[in-house]
DOBALO-493403 format. One record per residue (C-alpha): residue number from 1; residue in three letters; x negated, y negated, z. Coordinates in nm, 4 decimals, padded with zeros to 6 digits. Each point is the difference from the previous one (the first is absolute). Layout:
! residues N
+-----+-----+----------+----------+----------+
!   n ! res !        X !        Y !        Z !
+-----+-----+----------+----------+----------+
! NUM ! ALA !        X !        Y !        Z !
...
+-----+-----+----------+----------+----------+
This chain:
! residues 357
+-----+-----+----------+----------+----------+
!   n ! res !        X !        Y !        Z !
+-----+-----+----------+----------+----------+
!   1 ! MET ! -06.6417 ! -10.7474 !  12.8444 !
!   2 ! LYS ! -00.0066 ! -00.1372 ! -00.3553 !
!   3 ! GLU ! -00.2732 !  00.1688 ! -00.1996 !
!   4 ! ARG ! -00.0296 ! -00.2204 ! -00.3098 !
!   5 ! ARG ! -00.0497 ! -00.3691 ! -00.0701 !
!   6 ! ILE !  00.1049 ! -00.1696 ! -00.3230 !
!   7 ! ARG ! -00.0887 ! -00.3592 ! -00.0837 !
!   8 ! VAL !  00.2874 ! -00.1793 ! -00.1739 !
!   9 ! LEU ! -00.0097 ! -00.3289 ! -00.1881 !
!  10 ! LEU !  00.3540 ! -00.1434 !  00.0006 !
!  11 ! VAL !  00.0602 ! -00.2778 ! -00.2545 !
!  12 ! GLU !  00.3325 ! -00.1533 !  00.1050 !
!  13 ! ASP !  00.1119 ! -00.3638 !  00.0212 !
!  14 ! ASP !  00.3054 !  00.0712 !  00.2205 !
!  15 ! GLU ! -00.0673 !  00.0483 !  00.3716 !
!  16 ! ASP !  00.3182 !  00.2024 !  00.0507 !
!  17 ! ASP ! -00.1092 !  00.2497 ! -00.2633 !
!  18 ! TYR ! -00.3475 !  00.0157 !  00.1547 !
!  19 ! THR !  00.1633 !  00.0815 !  00.3352 !
!  20 ! LEU !  00.2123 !  00.2701 ! -00.1643 !
!  21 ! VAL ! -00.3045 !  00.1761 ! -00.1490 !
!  22 ! ARG ! -00.2054 ! -00.0441 !  00.3164 !
!  23 ! ASP !  00.2707 !  00.1529 !  00.2190 !
!  24 ! LEU !  00.0613 !  00.2926 ! -00.2350 !
!  25 ! LEU ! -00.3681 !  00.0907 ! -00.0049 !
!  26 ! ALA ! -00.0394 ! -00.0535 !  00.3736 !
!  27 ! ASP !  00.2478 !  00.2865 !  00.0574 !
!  28 ! SER ! -00.2250 !  00.2527 ! -00.1772 !
!  29 ! PRO ! -00.0722 !  00.2960 !  00.2327 !
!  30 ! HIS ! -00.3209 !  00.1071 ! -00.1734 !
!  31 ! VAL ! -00.1691 ! -00.3048 ! -00.1554 !
!  32 ! ASN ! -00.1289 ! -00.3309 !  00.1268 !
!  33 ! TYR !  00.0620 ! -00.2692 ! -00.2605 !
!  34 ! ASP ! -00.2262 ! -00.3051 !  00.0205 !
!  35 ! ILE !  00.1856 ! -00.2711 ! -00.1912 !
!  36 ! GLU ! -00.1571 ! -00.3135 ! -00.1430 !
!  37 ! TRP !  00.2761 ! -00.2386 ! -00.1052 !
!  38 ! VAL ! -00.0568 ! -00.2650 ! -00.2688 !
!  39 ! THR !  00.2664 ! -00.2230 ! -00.1436 !
!  40 ! SER ! -00.1383 ! -00.1401 ! -00.3253 !
!  41 ! TYR ! -00.1329 !  00.1106 ! -00.3372 !
!  42 ! ASP ! -00.3474 ! -00.1454 !  00.0579 !
!  43 ! GLN ! -00.0307 !  00.1474 !  00.3492 !
!  44 ! ALA !  00.0947 !  00.3389 ! -00.1400 !
!  45 ! LEU ! -00.2673 ! -00.0127 ! -00.2720 !
!  46 ! GLU ! -00.2614 ! -00.1011 !  00.2545 !
!  47 ! ALA !  00.0999 !  00.2851 !  00.2316 !
!  48 ! MET ! -00.0014 !  00.2537 ! -00.2859 !
!  49 ! ARG ! -00.3543 ! -00.0960 ! -00.0935 !
!  50 ! ALA ! -00.1478 !  00.1578 !  00.3140 !
!  51 ! PRO !  00.0326 !  00.3788 !  00.0488 !
!  52 ! ASN !  00.1746 ! -00.0384 !  00.3364 !
!  53 ! HIS !  00.3332 !  00.1664 ! -00.0746 !
!  54 ! ASP !  00.1321 !  00.3417 ! -00.0920 !
!  55 ! ILE !  00.3189 ! -00.1282 ! -00.1671 !
!  56 ! CYS !  00.1804 ! -00.3182 ! -00.0963 !
!  57 ! LEU !  00.3762 ! -00.0562 !  00.0417 !
!  58 ! LEU !  00.0848 ! -00.2742 ! -00.2464 !
!  59 ! ASP !  00.3157 ! -00.2122 ! -00.0096 !
!  60 ! TYR !  00.1264 ! -00.0921 ! -00.3469 !
!  61 ! ARG !  00.0847 ! -00.3615 !  00.0766 !
!  62 ! LEU ! -00.2931 ! -00.2170 !  00.1130 !
!  63 ! GLY !  00.1110 ! -00.3574 ! -00.0492 !
!  64 ! GLU ! -00.0810 ! -00.1348 ! -00.3449 !
!  65 ! ARG ! -00.1775 !  00.3192 ! -00.1042 !
!  66 ! ASN !  00.1160 !  00.3574 !  00.0344 !
!  67 ! GLY ! -00.1465 !  00.3301 !  00.1055 !
!  68 ! LEU ! -00.0285 !  00.1306 ! -00.3562 !
!  69 ! ALA ! -00.2426 ! -00.2779 ! -00.0876 !
!  70 ! LEU ! -00.1981 !  00.0806 !  00.3142 !
!  71 ! LEU !  00.0020 !  00.3694 ! -00.0891 !
!  72 ! TYR ! -00.1334 ! -00.0673 ! -00.3503 !
!  73 ! GLU ! -00.2710 ! -00.2294 !  00.1346 !
!  74 ! ALA ! -00.1040 !  00.2506 !  00.2659 !
!  75 ! ILE ! -00.0224 !  00.2777 ! -00.2611 !
!  76 ! GLY ! -00.1951 ! -00.2323 ! -00.2301 !
!  77 ! LYS ! -00.2497 ! -00.0719 !  00.2759 !
!  78 ! ALA ! -00.0364 !  00.3763 !  00.0618 !
!  79 ! TYR !  00.1221 ! -00.0181 !  00.3584 !
!  80 ! CYS !  00.0451 !  00.3652 !  00.0889 !
!  81 ! ILE !  00.2600 ! -00.0298 !  00.2786 !
!  82 ! PRO !  00.3244 !  00.1899 ! -00.0801 !
!  83 ! ILE !  00.2993 ! -00.2340 ! -00.0215 !
!  84 ! VAL !  00.3618 !  00.0778 !  00.0902 !
!  85 ! PHE !  00.2608 ! -00.2506 ! -00.1202 !
!  86 ! VAL !  00.2672 ! -00.0992 !  00.2534 !
!  87 ! THR !  00.2862 ! -00.2117 ! -00.1363 !
!  88 ! GLY !  00.3192 ! -00.1533 !  00.1320 !
!  89 ! GLN !  00.2142 !  00.1562 ! -00.2717 !
!  90 ! GLY ! -00.0572 !  00.2942 ! -00.2304 !
!  91 ! ASP ! -00.0597 ! -00.0996 ! -00.3613 !
!  92 ! TYR ! -00.0647 !  00.2611 ! -00.2672 !
!  93 ! GLU ! -00.1951 ! -00.2332 ! -00.2264 !
!  94 ! ILE ! -00.2264 ! -00.1175 !  00.2835 !
!  95 ! ASP ! -00.0386 !  00.3586 !  00.1174 !
!  96 ! MET ! -00.1174 !  00.1141 ! -00.3452 !
!  97 ! GLU ! -00.2293 ! -00.3003 ! -00.0393 !
!  98 ! ALA ! -00.1570 !  00.0639 !  00.3406 !
!  99 ! MET ! -00.0558 !  00.3651 ! -00.0867 !
! 100 ! LYS ! -00.1676 ! -00.0916 ! -00.3303 !
! 101 ! ALA ! -00.2176 ! -00.2550 !  00.1786 !
! 102 ! GLY ! -00.1287 !  00.2654 !  00.2403 !
! 103 ! ALA !  00.2204 ! -00.0188 !  00.3102 !
! 104 ! ALA ! -00.0016 !  00.3198 !  00.2057 !
! 105 ! ASP !  00.3695 ! -00.0291 !  00.0950 !
! 106 ! PHE !  00.3026 ! -00.2323 ! -00.0079 !
! 107 ! LEU !  00.2174 ! -00.0397 !  00.3117 !
! 108 ! THR !  00.3128 ! -00.2053 !  00.0705 !
! 109 ! LYS !  00.0180 ! -00.1720 !  00.3382 !
! 110 ! GLY !  00.3693 !  00.0751 !  00.0430 !
! 111 ! GLU ! -00.0677 !  00.3736 ! -00.0204 !
! 112 ! LEU ! -00.3167 ! -00.0057 !  00.2085 !
! 113 ! ASN ! -00.0436 !  00.2298 !  00.3009 !
! 114 ! ARG ! -00.3018 !  00.1330 !  00.1855 !
! 115 ! SER !  00.0007 !  00.3402 ! -00.1679 !
! 116 ! LEU !  00.0217 ! -00.1448 ! -00.3524 !
! 117 ! LEU ! -00.2638 ! -00.2664 !  00.0671 !
! 118 ! GLU ! -00.2449 !  00.2419 !  00.1614 !
! 119 ! ARG !  00.0424 !  00.2545 ! -00.2762 !
! 120 ! SER ! -00.0618 ! -00.2641 ! -00.2649 !
! 121 ! ILE ! -00.3156 ! -00.1183 !  00.1790 !
! 122 ! ARG ! -00.1260 !  00.3544 !  00.0496 !
! 123 ! TYR !  00.0575 !  00.1020 ! -00.3617 !
! 124 ! ALA ! -00.1502 ! -00.3207 ! -00.1387 !
! 125 ! ILE ! -00.3202 !  00.0448 !  00.2020 !
! 126 ! GLN ! -00.0260 !  00.3669 ! -00.0958 !
! 127 ! ARG !  00.0519 ! -00.0759 ! -00.3700 !
! 128 ! ARG ! -00.2735 ! -00.2611 !  00.0143 !
! 129 ! ARG ! -00.2381 !  00.2512 !  00.1560 !
! 130 ! ILE !  00.0850 !  00.2537 ! -00.2685 !
! 131 ! LEU ! -00.0642 ! -00.2585 ! -00.2725 !
! 132 ! GLU ! -00.3323 ! -00.0964 !  00.1562 !
! 133 ! ASN ! -00.1019 !  00.3662 !  00.0154 !
! 134 ! LEU !  00.0993 !  00.0443 ! -00.3636 !
! 135 ! ARG ! -00.2031 ! -00.3049 ! -00.1010 !
! 136 ! GLU ! -00.2984 !  00.1317 !  00.1935 !
! 137 ! SER !  00.0391 !  00.3416 ! -00.1631 !
! 138 ! GLU !  00.0298 ! -00.1632 ! -00.3414 !
! 139 ! SER ! -00.3129 ! -00.2043 !  00.0681 !
! 140 ! GLN ! -00.1887 !  00.3122 !  00.1063 !
! 141 ! CYS !  00.1201 !  00.1845 ! -00.3103 !
! 142 ! ARG ! -00.1228 ! -00.2840 ! -00.2222 !
! 143 ! LEU ! -00.3342 !  00.0010 !  00.1799 !
! 144 ! LEU ! -00.0330 !  00.3775 ! -00.0326 !
! 145 ! SER !  00.0977 ! -00.0159 ! -00.3680 !
! 146 ! SER ! -00.2614 ! -00.2681 ! -00.0593 !
! 147 ! GLN ! -00.2635 !  00.2014 !  00.1839 !
! 148 ! LEU !  00.0998 !  00.3134 ! -00.1891 !
! 149 ! LEU ! -00.0351 ! -00.1763 ! -00.3347 !
! 150 ! GLY ! -00.3363 ! -00.1357 !  00.1102 !
! 151 ! ALA ! -00.1122 !  00.3447 !  00.1098 !
! 152 ! GLN !  00.1106 !  00.1474 ! -00.3329 !
! 153 ! GLU ! -00.1957 ! -00.2618 ! -00.1926 !
! 154 ! ASN ! -00.3072 !  00.0578 !  00.2156 !
! 155 ! GLU !  00.0315 !  00.3742 ! -00.0555 !
! 156 ! ARG !  00.0281 ! -00.0485 ! -00.3759 !
! 157 ! ARG ! -00.3045 ! -00.2268 !  00.0097 !
! 158 ! ASN ! -00.1958 !  00.2554 !  00.2002 !
! 159 ! ILE !  00.0970 !  00.2834 ! -00.2352 !
! 160 ! ALA ! -00.0965 ! -00.2081 ! -00.3043 !
! 161 ! ARG ! -00.3354 ! -00.0812 !  00.1586 !
! 162 ! GLU ! -00.0579 !  00.3650 !  00.0924 !
! 163 ! ILE !  00.0754 !  00.1158 ! -00.3545 !
! 164 ! HIS ! -00.2161 ! -00.2704 ! -00.1569 !
! 165 ! ASP ! -00.2966 !  00.0372 !  00.2344 !
! 166 ! SER ! -00.0103 !  00.3782 !  00.0144 !
! 167 ! ILE !  00.1872 !  00.1910 ! -00.2702 !
! 168 ! GLY ! -00.0194 ! -00.2834 ! -00.2522 !
! 169 ! GLN ! -00.3777 ! -00.0253 !  00.0179 !
! 170 ! ILE ! -00.0475 !  00.3778 ! -00.0050 !
! 171 ! LEU !  00.2260 !  00.0347 ! -00.3062 !
! 172 ! ALA ! -00.1919 ! -00.2763 ! -00.1752 !
! 173 ! ALA ! -00.3245 !  00.1895 !  00.0643 !
! 174 ! ILE !  00.1610 !  00.3251 ! -00.1245 !
! 175 ! LYS !  00.1193 ! -00.1770 ! -00.3169 !
! 176 ! PHE ! -00.3486 ! -00.1368 ! -00.0638 !
! 177 ! GLY ! -00.1570 !  00.3458 !  00.0572 !
! 178 ! ALA !  00.2510 !  00.1756 ! -00.2261 !
! 179 ! GLU ! -00.0515 ! -00.2544 ! -00.2805 !
! 180 ! ASP ! -00.3756 !  00.0383 !  00.0336 !
! 181 ! ALA !  00.0345 !  00.3804 ! -00.0224 !
! 182 ! LEU !  00.2137 ! -00.0329 ! -00.3153 !
! 183 ! ASP ! -00.2603 ! -00.2272 ! -00.1593 !
! 184 ! LYS ! -00.2699 !  00.2555 !  00.0686 !
! 185 ! LEU !  00.2146 !  00.2783 ! -00.1474 !
! 186 ! ARG !  00.0491 ! -00.2043 ! -00.3199 !
! 187 ! LEU ! -00.3763 ! -00.0377 ! -00.0228 !
! 188 ! GLY ! -00.0444 !  00.3758 !  00.0497 !
! 189 ! ASP ! -00.1503 ! -00.0343 !  00.3495 !
! 190 ! SER !  00.2058 !  00.2706 !  00.1696 !
! 191 ! GLY ! -00.2471 !  00.0352 !  00.2864 !
! 192 ! GLY !  00.0259 ! -00.3696 !  00.0822 !
! 193 ! ALA !  00.3815 !  00.0181 ! -00.0271 !
! 194 ! ILE !  00.0135 !  00.2922 !  00.2420 !
! 195 ! ALA ! -00.2237 ! -00.1840 !  00.2465 !
! 196 ! LYS !  00.2285 ! -00.3040 ! -00.0154 !
! 197 ! LEU !  00.3101 !  00.2130 !  00.0549 !
! 198 ! GLU ! -00.1635 !  00.1722 !  00.2951 !
! 199 ! ASN ! -00.0496 ! -00.3441 !  00.1532 !
! 200 ! VAL !  00.3680 ! -00.0758 ! -00.0599 !
! 201 ! LEU !  00.1279 !  00.3014 !  00.1985 !
! 202 ! PRO ! -00.0966 ! -00.1351 !  00.3481 !
! 203 ! MET !  00.1682 ! -00.3274 ! -00.0940 !
! 204 ! LEU !  00.3209 !  00.1886 ! -00.0796 !
! 205 ! ARG ! -00.0152 !  00.1737 !  00.3372 !
! 206 ! ASN ! -00.0511 ! -00.3385 !  00.1703 !
! 207 ! ALA !  00.2991 ! -00.1431 ! -00.1882 !
! 208 ! SER !  00.2121 !  00.2959 !  00.1096 !
! 209 ! ASP ! -00.1123 ! -00.0433 !  00.3622 !
! 210 ! GLU !  00.0744 ! -00.3729 ! -00.0073 !
! 211 ! ALA !  00.3461 !  00.0597 ! -00.1489 !
! 212 ! ARG !  00.0715 !  00.2541 !  00.2747 !
! 213 ! ARG ! -00.1219 ! -00.2414 !  00.2682 !
! 214 ! ILE !  00.2216 ! -00.2827 ! -00.1263 !
! 215 ! GLN !  00.2955 !  00.2387 ! -00.0255 !
! 216 ! MET ! -00.0553 !  00.1186 !  00.3578 !
! 217 ! ASP ! -00.0123 ! -00.3599 !  00.1209 !
! 218 ! LEU !  00.3334 ! -00.0706 ! -00.1692 !
! 219 ! ARG !  00.1739 !  00.3101 !  00.1306 !
! 220 ! PRO ! -00.1883 !  00.3160 !  00.0926 !
! 221 ! SER !  00.1411 !  00.3057 ! -00.1739 !
! 222 ! ILE ! -00.0929 !  00.1992 !  00.3109 !
! 223 ! LEU !  00.2788 ! -00.1818 !  00.1856 !
! 224 ! ASP !  00.2661 !  00.1287 ! -00.2401 !
! 225 ! ASP ! -00.1574 !  00.3430 ! -00.0491 !
! 226 ! LEU ! -00.1074 !  00.0931 !  00.3548 !
! 227 ! GLY !  00.1648 ! -00.2500 !  00.2355 !
! 228 ! ILE ! -00.0920 ! -00.2696 !  00.2504 !
! 229 ! LEU ! -00.1887 !  00.2181 !  00.2492 !
! 230 ! VAL ! -00.2444 !  00.1278 ! -00.2606 !
! 231 ! THR ! -00.0275 ! -00.3533 ! -00.1390 !
! 232 ! ILE ! -00.0940 ! -00.1374 !  00.3431 !
! 233 ! ASN ! -00.2816 !  00.2562 !  00.0218 !
! 234 ! TRP ! -00.1148 ! -00.0982 ! -00.3480 !
! 235 ! VAL !  00.0099 ! -00.3744 !  00.0807 !
! 236 ! CYS ! -00.2101 !  00.0572 !  00.3127 !
! 237 ! ARG ! -00.2550 !  00.2107 ! -00.1898 !
! 238 ! GLU ! -00.0324 ! -00.2594 ! -00.2757 !
! 239 ! PHE ! -00.0351 ! -00.2758 !  00.2594 !
! 240 ! GLN ! -00.2783 !  00.1814 !  00.1818 !
! 241 ! LYS ! -00.1873 !  00.0626 ! -00.3232 !
! 242 ! VAL ! -00.0398 ! -00.3760 ! -00.0268 !
! 243 ! TYR ! -00.0129 ! -00.0896 !  00.3716 !
! 244 ! SER ! -00.1838 !  00.2981 !  00.1450 !
! 245 ! ALA ! -00.0823 ! -00.1888 !  00.3217 !
! 246 ! ILE !  00.3688 ! -00.0211 !  00.0950 !
! 247 ! GLU !  00.1480 !  00.3134 !  00.1579 !
! 248 ! ILE !  00.3719 !  00.0692 ! -00.0516 !
! 249 ! GLU !  00.1972 !  00.2131 !  00.2448 !
! 250 ! LYS !  00.3362 !  00.1134 ! -00.1386 !
! 251 ! ARG !  00.2880 !  00.0914 !  00.2289 !
! 252 ! ILE !  00.2821 !  00.1378 ! -00.2104 !
! 253 ! GLY !  00.3094 !  00.1025 !  00.1946 !
! 254 ! ILE !  00.2555 !  00.0278 ! -00.2784 !
! 255 ! GLU !  00.0950 !  00.2447 ! -00.2751 !
! 256 ! GLU !  00.0103 ! -00.0931 ! -00.3675 !
! 257 ! ASN !  00.3764 !  00.0579 ! -00.0256 !
! 258 ! GLU !  00.0610 ! -00.2384 !  00.2912 !
! 259 ! VAL ! -00.1280 ! -00.2986 ! -00.2001 !
! 260 ! PRO !  00.2615 ! -00.1498 ! -00.2369 !
! 261 ! GLN ! -00.1170 ! -00.0115 ! -00.3610 !
! 262 ! SER !  00.0595 ! -00.3746 ! -00.0210 !
! 263 ! LEU ! -00.2259 ! -00.0609 !  00.3007 !
! 264 ! LYS ! -00.3019 !  00.1925 ! -00.1289 !
! 265 ! ILE ! -00.1323 ! -00.2682 ! -00.2346 !
! 266 ! THR !  00.0501 ! -00.2615 !  00.2742 !
! 267 ! LEU ! -00.2039 !  00.2060 !  00.2450 !
! 268 ! TYR ! -00.2722 !  00.0499 ! -00.2607 !
! 269 ! ARG ! -00.0255 ! -00.3724 ! -00.0807 !
! 270 ! ILE ! -00.0007 ! -00.1039 !  00.3656 !
! 271 ! ILE ! -00.2715 !  00.2508 !  00.0915 !
! 272 ! GLN ! -00.2017 ! -00.1037 ! -00.3045 !
! 273 ! GLU !  00.0254 ! -00.3704 !  00.0945 !
! 274 ! ALA ! -00.0694 !  00.0634 !  00.3680 !
! 275 ! LEU ! -00.3188 !  00.1941 ! -00.0765 !
! 276 ! ASN ! -00.1147 ! -00.2668 ! -00.2454 !
! 277 ! ASN !  00.0525 ! -00.2653 !  00.2689 !
! 278 ! ILE ! -00.2017 !  00.2016 !  00.2498 !
! 279 ! ALA ! -00.2854 !  00.0406 ! -00.2482 !
! 280 ! LYS ! -00.0062 ! -00.3736 ! -00.0753 !
! 281 ! HIS !  00.0651 ! -00.1577 !  00.3392 !
! 282 ! SER ! -00.0194 !  00.2420 !  00.2915 !
! 283 ! LYS ! -00.3753 !  00.0618 !  00.0448 !
! 284 ! GLY !  00.0980 !  00.3148 !  00.1889 !
! 285 ! ASN ! -00.1086 !  00.3600 ! -00.0565 !
! 286 ! ARG !  00.3100 !  00.1987 !  00.0971 !
! 287 ! VAL !  00.3604 !  00.0133 ! -00.1193 !
! 288 ! VAL !  00.2907 !  00.1967 !  00.1459 !
! 289 ! LEU !  00.2813 !  00.0565 ! -00.2505 !
! 290 ! SER !  00.3187 !  00.1436 !  00.1481 !
! 291 ! LEU !  00.3177 !  00.0999 ! -00.1830 !
! 292 ! GLU !  00.2691 !  00.1738 !  00.2005 !
! 293 ! ARG !  00.3691 !  00.0488 !  00.0467 !
! 294 ! ASN !  00.1542 ! -00.0839 !  00.3359 !
! 295 ! ASP !  00.3454 ! -00.0650 !  00.1453 !
! 296 ! SER !  00.0043 ! -00.3462 ! -00.1579 !
! 297 ! GLY ! -00.0920 !  00.1097 ! -00.3521 !
! 298 ! ILE ! -00.3330 ! -00.0097 ! -00.1847 !
! 299 ! ALA ! -00.2972 ! -00.1840 !  00.1490 !
! 300 ! LEU ! -00.3276 ! -00.0906 ! -00.1705 !
! 301 ! THR ! -00.2892 ! -00.1452 !  00.2002 !
! 302 ! VAL ! -00.3422 ! -00.1065 ! -00.1256 !
! 303 ! GLN ! -00.2532 ! -00.0969 !  00.2703 !
! 304 ! ASP ! -00.3645 ! -00.0986 ! -00.0175 !
! 305 ! ASN ! -00.2709 ! -00.0752 !  00.2557 !
! 306 ! GLY ! -00.1251 ! -00.3115 ! -00.1769 !
! 307 ! GLN ! -00.0381 ! -00.3623 !  00.0991 !
! 308 ! GLY !  00.3746 ! -00.0707 !  00.0226 !
! 309 ! PHE !  00.1351 ! -00.3537 !  00.0209 !
! 310 ! ASP !  00.1951 ! -00.2330 !  00.2227 !
! 311 ! PRO !  00.3767 !  00.0641 ! -00.0392 !
! 312 ! GLU !  00.0468 ! -00.3766 ! -00.0381 !
! 313 ! GLU ! -00.1765 !  00.0320 ! -00.3340 !
! 314 ! VAL !  00.2557 !  00.2440 ! -00.1373 !
! 315 ! ARG !  00.2139 ! -00.2694 ! -00.1657 !
! 316 ! ARG ! -00.3037 ! -00.1623 ! -00.1537 !
! 317 ! ARG ! -00.1198 !  00.3346 ! -00.1283 !
! 318 ! TYR !  00.3467 !  00.0689 ! -00.1447 !
! 319 ! ARG ! -00.0229 ! -00.3250 ! -00.1940 !
! 320 ! LYS ! -00.3516 !  00.0756 ! -00.1208 !
! 321 ! GLY !  00.0927 !  00.3503 ! -00.1047 !
! 322 ! MET ! -00.2317 !  00.2746 !  00.1251 !
! 323 ! GLY !  00.2645 !  00.2436 ! -00.1239 !
! 324 ! LEU !  00.2119 ! -00.0528 !  00.3124 !
! 325 ! SER !  00.2814 ! -00.1757 ! -00.1835 !
! 326 ! SER ! -00.0024 !  00.2676 ! -00.2715 !
! 327 ! MET !  00.0319 !  00.2806 !  00.2561 !
! 328 ! LYS !  00.2750 ! -00.1845 !  00.1878 !
! 329 ! GLU !  00.1971 ! -00.0554 ! -00.3203 !
! 330 ! ARG ! -00.0282 !  00.3673 ! -00.0941 !
! 331 ! ALA !  00.1223 !  00.1016 !  00.3458 !
! 332 ! ASP !  00.2875 ! -00.2517 ! -00.0088 !
! 333 ! LEU !  00.1152 !  00.0938 ! -00.3498 !
! 334 ! SER !  00.0040 !  00.3697 !  00.0893 !
! 335 ! GLY !  00.2087 ! -00.0596 !  00.3149 !
! 336 ! GLY ! -00.2866 !  00.0231 !  00.2473 !
! 337 ! THR ! -00.1700 ! -00.2266 !  00.2502 !
! 338 ! PHE ! -00.3617 ! -00.1117 !  00.0363 !
! 339 ! SER ! -00.1908 ! -00.1120 !  00.3096 !
! 340 ! ILE ! -00.3616 ! -00.0859 !  00.0801 !
! 341 ! GLN ! -00.1957 !  00.0362 !  00.3213 !
! 342 ! SER ! -00.3525 ! -00.1322 !  00.0270 !
! 343 ! GLU ! -00.2542 ! -00.1534 !  00.2331 !
! 344 ! ILE ! -00.3380 ! -00.1439 ! -00.0780 !
! 345 ! GLY ! -00.2551 !  00.2778 !  00.0257 !
! 346 ! LYS !  00.2623 !  00.2725 !  00.0445 !
! 347 ! GLY !  00.1049 !  00.0742 ! -00.3556 !
! 348 ! ILE !  00.3414 ! -00.0199 ! -00.1558 !
! 349 ! SER !  00.3055 !  00.2247 ! -00.0065 !
! 350 ! LEU !  00.2536 ! -00.0185 ! -00.2835 !
! 351 ! SER !  00.3321 !  00.1681 !  00.0787 !
! 352 ! PHE !  00.2781 !  00.0759 ! -00.2490 !
! 353 ! THR !  00.3307 !  00.1663 !  00.0823 !
! 354 ! TRP !  00.2916 !  00.1131 ! -00.2158 !
! 355 ! PRO !  00.3003 !  00.0812 !  00.2196 !
! 356 ! GLY !  00.2540 !  00.2702 ! -00.0714 !
! 357 ! GLN ! -00.1925 !  00.1700 ! -00.2784 !
+-----+-----+----------+----------+----------+
């Protein structure tokens, strides 16, 4: 039984040549070839317009116009069907011109046999699939690059705002207090100067605390100094200081040396984003955070008992953000996978896996 079916558009104005191609393909032991035969230039363009074929076999001579003109017009109209030239006689110049125009192959009718024709069709279809995959990958890379640049700009904007609103204002107050103390010293009011400087000291401590907080948000030194497992404990403690009503249960089934260094910052960012999402959107009071090593590699799961959502809304929520797209991109770029399970009223489960770690 033939397992595959390939739809062929044959552009040929000679019935004998059509019969030759039809009979060669009919003898295939593995593939069913559905052939649509058209005899003119205009019929061929019309047939190429609809995505009904896997490949086109194109004769060079088509009355007043030739197959090269048809090939150029089809390429110009962005018809994506792969085209194999089939000519009565081999011609180097036509062969080279067809190749430059975008033909997948160039065959001579006098040398045609089933094996050669099938191989040409098979390779042409496979090359087209490879090109389509490359275009899709290129498109995804451009999208990711654009999103990365946008994320970098947003991060710079956030850092600038943090510095201006916190450290900047504190330093301005310190400057004013120090200048005031100096003025009092010049006037011989040492007691007033000391009082002003005593007021400045808490401001300096606040500035130091704010600088440390911003630095920890950028990249926590604890991650580099003590590792991901200690950092996870720290993240959970800091989270519960702010959201004391949300309980976090940690299930750690992995050793520090089993986590690749390059994956540690990814795990930190994903956990940070997941917990932020839960705080903003979940309306639950319990989180289970699991990080373990199994036969498949490293698995991270973050579950909550919140309101959940309809899985049909996942795409919409990706588009609107909610951190889901950011977590997915981090998982993808680090060689992992990301999946979501949720039902209304039954919380949400975010699962990340990194195989072969």
